[in-house]
C-alpha positions as CSV (number, residue, x, y, z in Angstrom):
1,M,0.0,0.0,0.0
2,E,1.3,3.5,-0.8
3,Q,2.6,5.6,2.0
4,V,0.1,8.5,2.0
5,P,0.2,11.0,4.9
6,I,-2.7,10.8,7.3
7,S,-3.2,14.6,6.9
8,E,-3.7,14.1,3.1
9,I,-6.2,11.4,3.6
10,C,-8.1,13.4,6.2
11,E,-8.1,16.5,4.0
12,K,-9.5,14.4,1.1
13,H,-12.4,13.2,3.2
14,G,-13.0,16.4,5.1
15,L,-11.9,15.0,8.4
16,Q,-9.8,16.6,11.1
17,P,-6.6,14.6,11.8
18,T,-7.3,14.7,15.5
19,V,-10.6,12.9,14.9
20,F,-8.8,10.2,12.9
21,Y,-6.2,9.7,15.7
22,R,-9.0,9.5,18.3
23,W,-10.8,6.9,16.3
24,Q,-7.5,5.0,15.8
25,K,-6.9,5.1,19.6
26,E,-10.4,3.8,20.3
27,F,-10.1,1.1,17.8
28,F,-6.8,-0.1,19.2
29,E,-8.2,-0.1,22.7
30,N,-11.6,-1.6,21.9
31,G,-11.3,-3.0,18.4
32,S,-11.8,-6.6,19.4
33,A,-15.3,-5.7,20.8
34,A,-16.5,-5.0,17.3
35,F,-16.0,-8.7,16.4
36,Q,-17.7,-10.1,19.6
37,P,-21.3,-11.2,19.4
38,K,-23.6,-8.6,20.7
39,A,-25.5,-9.5,23.8
40,R,-29.1,-8.3,23.9
41,P,-29.6,-7.3,27.5
42,N,-33.1,-5.8,26.8
43,H,-34.2,-9.0,25.0
44,S,-36.6,-10.0,27.9
45,A,-37.9,-6.4,28.2
46,E,-38.5,-6.3,24.5
47,Q,-40.3,-9.7,24.6
48,E,-42.5,-8.4,27.5
49,R,-43.4,-5.3,25.5
50,I,-44.3,-7.4,22.5
51,A,-46.5,-9.7,24.6
52,Y,-48.2,-6.6,26.2
53,L,-48.9,-5.1,22.8
54,E,-50.2,-8.4,21.4
55,K,-52.6,-8.7,24.4
56,K,-53.7,-5.1,23.8
57,I,-54.5,-5.8,20.1
58,Q,-56.4,-9.0,21.1
59,T,-58.5,-7.0,23.6
60,K,-59.2,-4.3,21.0
61,D,-60.2,-6.9,18.5
62,E,-62.6,-8.5,21.0
63,V,-64.2,-5.2,21.9
64,F,-64.7,-4.3,18.2
65,G,-66.1,-7.8,17.6
66,R,-68.7,-7.4,20.3
67,A,-69.6,-3.9,19.1
68,D,-70.0,-5.2,15.5
69,G,-72.1,-8.1,16.7
70,G,-74.3,-5.8,18.7
71,A,-74.7,-3.5,15.7
72,C,-75.7,-6.5,13.5
73,R,-78.3,-7.7,16.1
74,A,-79.7,-4.2,16.3
75,K,-80.1,-3.9,12.5
76,K,-81.8,-7.4,12.4
77,N,-84.2,-6.2,15.1
78,I,-85.2,-3.1,13.2
79,G,-85.3,-5.1,9.9
80,E,-82.4,-3.6,8.0
81,L,-80.7,-7.0,7.5
């Protein structure tokens, strides 16, 4: 690979050299973490939220079903159906 000064590369990409060197330092200190599988600590909280929302949808569907059934019975009683 060609030996191009960091300042030239940073200038080409509109980046301050200090930012590049900070990123480089962070990578050397924590770079291996990028290749580790990510743990999902909120997985159970996410699952609980999904279950809650599914229950809420089910309840809504039941309420609308009862309301629709009542409307059908009322129309039958008055002879519209």
